[in-house]
C-alpha positions as CSV (number, residue, x, y, z in Angstrom):
1,M,159.1,13.5,117.7
2,G,160.5,10.2,118.9
3,R,160.9,6.8,117.3
4,G,158.2,4.2,117.4
5,K,158.5,1.1,119.6
6,V,160.3,-1.7,117.9
7,E,158.8,-5.2,118.4
8,M,161.6,-7.5,119.7
9,R,161.6,-10.6,117.5
10,R,164.1,-12.4,115.3
11,I,164.7,-10.7,111.9
12,E,163.9,-13.3,109.3
13,N,165.7,-11.6,106.4
14,K,169.3,-12.9,106.6
15,I,170.9,-9.7,105.1
16,S,168.8,-7.3,107.2
17,R,169.7,-9.4,110.3
18,Q,173.5,-9.2,109.5
19,V,173.3,-5.4,108.9
20,T,171.4,-4.9,112.2
21,F,173.9,-7.1,114.1
22,A,176.9,-5.1,112.7
23,K,175.3,-1.7,113.5
24,R,174.3,-2.8,117.0
25,R,177.6,-4.5,117.7
26,N,179.5,-1.3,116.8
27,G,177.2,0.8,118.9
28,L,177.7,-1.5,121.9
29,L,181.5,-1.5,121.5
30,K,181.4,2.3,121.3
31,K,179.3,2.5,124.5
32,A,181.6,0.2,126.3
33,Y,184.6,2.4,125.3
34,E,182.8,5.5,126.4
35,L,181.8,4.0,129.7
36,S,185.4,3.0,130.5
37,L,186.7,6.4,129.4
38,L,184.1,8.7,131.2
39,C,183.8,6.7,134.4
40,D,187.3,5.3,134.7
41,A,185.7,1.8,134.9
42,E,187.2,-1.5,133.9
43,V,184.9,-2.8,131.2
44,A,185.0,-6.1,129.3
45,L,182.6,-7.0,126.5
46,I,182.4,-10.4,124.7
47,I,180.1,-10.9,121.7
48,F,179.6,-14.1,119.7
49,S,177.9,-13.8,116.3
50,G,175.4,-16.3,115.0
51,R,178.3,-18.0,113.2
52,G,180.3,-18.2,116.3
53,R,182.7,-15.4,115.5
54,L,184.2,-13.6,118.5
55,F,184.2,-9.8,119.0
56,E,185.7,-8.4,122.2
57,F,186.6,-5.2,124.0
58,S,188.5,-4.6,127.2
59,S,189.5,-1.3,128.7
60,S,192.5,-2.9,130.2
61,S,194.8,-5.7,129.1
62,W,194.8,-7.2,132.7
63,F,191.8,-7.7,135.0
64,P,192.5,-8.5,138.7
65,G,190.4,-11.4,140.0
66,Q,188.2,-13.7,138.0
67,I,185.4,-12.7,135.5
68,D,182.3,-14.7,136.1
69,L,180.2,-15.0,132.9
70,A,177.4,-17.0,134.4
């Protein structure tokens, strides 16, 4: 038995929105780490919260070339 489809819309409850953000952020960071480890890929992840706080992950401390975020 699978999960039901979740309607993609803004979560109005401030506390629920923060909890969801924290859980999804941690899941995304974990997936980025796993991808870099399993596939020997260079991965960079930048997340800005609604308050403008920065969360980042990089599989390497140095990336050759330029990263285009556009």
